[in-house]
N, C-alpha and C positions, 0 to 999 in steps of 0.2 A: 689527875692529869698533870704532867710536868709542864712547867712554863719553859718555853724555848730559851729564854735568857739565862736560865739557871742550868741548862744542859752543859755538862762538863766539856763535851766535844766542841760546842760553840764557844765556850770561854777559852779553851786552848787555842782555837783558831784565831780568836780576837787577840790573844796575848802574842801569838806568833806574828801576827800582822803588825802589831805595835813595835815589837822588837825589830822586825824587818825595816820598818819606817825609820827607826832610830839609826840603824846601820846605814841606810841610804843617806841620811842626813850627814853622818860622819864621812861617808865615801865622797859625797859631793863637796864637803868642806876640804877634805884632803886633796881632791882633784884641783880645786882652786889654788891651794897652797903649792902643789907641785907645779902648776901652770905658771905661778909667779916666782918659782925658784926660791922659796923661803926655806932656809935651812933650820935644823933642829935648834941650834944655839939661839938664833934670832927668835924662833917661836917661844922657847923657854923664857927668854928675857921679856918678850912682849906680854906673855901670859902670866909671868911670875910663878912658874912651876919648874920642877926638876925634869931632867931628861927622862927619868924613870916614869914619872907621872904622865908626861906627854906621850911616851910610848904606850903606856897602859890605856890611855884614852883612845889613841889611834888604833890600837890592835884589838880593842874590845875587852881587855882584861879588867878594866875599871868601868864603873857606871858613872859617867861624869854628871855633875849637877848642871842645871840650866845655866848657872853663872859661869861655869867652866866652858860650856859650849858657846855662850855669848862672848867670852874672852877670846876663845879660839877664832870665832868669826871676826871679831874686831881686829885681832892680830894679823889676819890675812886680808883685811879690807872687804869683808863680805857682810851681807845683811841676811838675817833669818826672819822669815815671816811665819807666824803660827796660824794654824787652821784647826778648828775643833768641829767635829761632826758627832751629833748624838746618834747612838745606835739603839736598837730595839730596847724597849722597857725591860728592866730587870725584874 
């Protein structure tokens, strides 16, 4: 009998959910940035990144580190709260 936690379909759904949550996080941060009218040059200076890296982070071409996400939030005056939930046993 297969354990549900090892079912490929279940794992794919969980992975998709995690990716969607990451995308929502960046969408929320970018909405705050737009609302405050912070331009690219200011963001790059505050974060210490190039325009290309900033664009990659925002459009999803790059997988930003937690540190980069924190710097992004700090640059726009936002706070990020983390929440961890255990899922079924593997």
